[in-house]
MARKE-865833 format. One record per residue (C-alpha): residue number from 0; x, y, z. Coordinates in Angstrom, 3 decimals. Layout:
% residues N
{k=NUM | c1=X | c2=Y | c3=Z}
...
% end
This chain:
% residues 58
{k=0 | c1=20.131 | c2=5.679 | c3=-12.045}
{k=1 | c1=19.409 | c2=2.331 | c3=-10.425}
{k=2 | c1=19.128 | c2=3.900 | c3=-6.956}
{k=3 | c1=16.577 | c2=6.358 | c3=-8.278}
{k=4 | c1=14.343 | c2=3.629 | c3=-9.682}
{k=5 | c1=14.485 | c2=1.675 | c3=-6.397}
{k=6 | c1=13.359 | c2=4.776 | c3=-4.505}
{k=7 | c1=10.505 | c2=5.247 | c3=-6.974}
{k=8 | c1=9.410 | c2=1.627 | c3=-6.519}
{k=9 | c1=9.473 | c2=1.935 | c3=-2.729}
{k=10 | c1=7.452 | c2=5.149 | c3=-2.908}
{k=11 | c1=4.882 | c2=3.527 | c3=-5.200}
{k=12 | c1=4.584 | c2=0.472 | c3=-2.942}
{k=13 | c1=4.077 | c2=2.649 | c3=0.134}
{k=14 | c1=1.372 | c2=4.657 | c3=-1.620}
{k=15 | c1=-0.374 | c2=1.465 | c3=-2.714}
{k=16 | c1=-0.273 | c2=0.000 | c3=0.809}
{k=17 | c1=-1.671 | c2=3.213 | c3=2.287}
{k=18 | c1=-4.529 | c2=3.229 | c3=-0.225}
{k=19 | c1=-5.215 | c2=-0.488 | c3=0.249}
{k=20 | c1=-5.398 | c2=-0.178 | c3=4.027}
{k=21 | c1=-7.899 | c2=2.662 | c3=3.787}
{k=22 | c1=-10.077 | c2=0.797 | c3=1.303}
{k=23 | c1=-9.883 | c2=-2.393 | c3=3.376}
{k=24 | c1=-11.036 | c2=-0.621 | c3=6.529}
{k=25 | c1=-13.951 | c2=0.994 | c3=4.713}
{k=26 | c1=-15.019 | c2=-2.277 | c3=3.084}
{k=27 | c1=-14.711 | c2=-4.334 | c3=6.256}
{k=28 | c1=-16.550 | c2=-1.689 | c3=8.275}
{k=29 | c1=-19.389 | c2=-1.737 | c3=5.772}
{k=30 | c1=-19.624 | c2=-5.507 | c3=6.196}
{k=31 | c1=-19.445 | c2=-5.209 | c3=10.007}
{k=32 | c1=-16.560 | c2=-7.697 | c3=10.148}
{k=33 | c1=-13.885 | c2=-5.526 | c3=11.765}
{k=34 | c1=-13.533 | c2=-4.183 | c3=15.280}
{k=35 | c1=-12.175 | c2=-0.796 | c3=16.318}
{k=36 | c1=-8.749 | c2=-2.068 | c3=17.407}
{k=37 | c1=-8.092 | c2=-3.859 | c3=14.143}
{k=38 | c1=-9.274 | c2=-0.932 | c3=12.059}
{k=39 | c1=-7.069 | c2=1.466 | c3=14.021}
{k=40 | c1=-4.088 | c2=-0.826 | c3=13.459}
{k=41 | c1=-4.734 | c2=-1.049 | c3=9.722}
{k=42 | c1=-5.156 | c2=2.715 | c3=9.437}
{k=43 | c1=-1.962 | c2=3.222 | c3=11.433}
{k=44 | c1=-0.033 | c2=1.010 | c3=9.026}
{k=45 | c1=-1.495 | c2=2.933 | c3=6.107}
{k=46 | c1=-0.580 | c2=6.254 | c3=7.688}
{k=47 | c1=2.973 | c2=5.094 | c3=8.351}
{k=48 | c1=3.338 | c2=4.018 | c3=4.721}
{k=49 | c1=1.971 | c2=7.354 | c3=3.543}
{k=50 | c1=4.540 | c2=9.111 | c3=5.731}
{k=51 | c1=7.364 | c2=7.029 | c3=4.285}
{k=52 | c1=6.187 | c2=7.834 | c3=0.765}
{k=53 | c1=6.145 | c2=11.551 | c3=1.574}
{k=54 | c1=9.617 | c2=11.449 | c3=3.107}
{k=55 | c1=10.991 | c2=9.630 | c3=0.041}
{k=56 | c1=10.151 | c2=12.674 | c3=-2.075}
{k=57 | c1=12.420 | c2=14.981 | c3=-0.037}
% end
């Protein structure tokens, strides 16, 4: 039971990080305060977290 709740917490955190990275890139791009390399890095981190969240479900 405890292992299941830890997996659910990790999945929720990964989903939140993925969403936050996407929103951050959009907001910073709108303000013209982010360059392409930084935005690609942030989106890569978000994509990796989304992948981890998807793999946790299997």
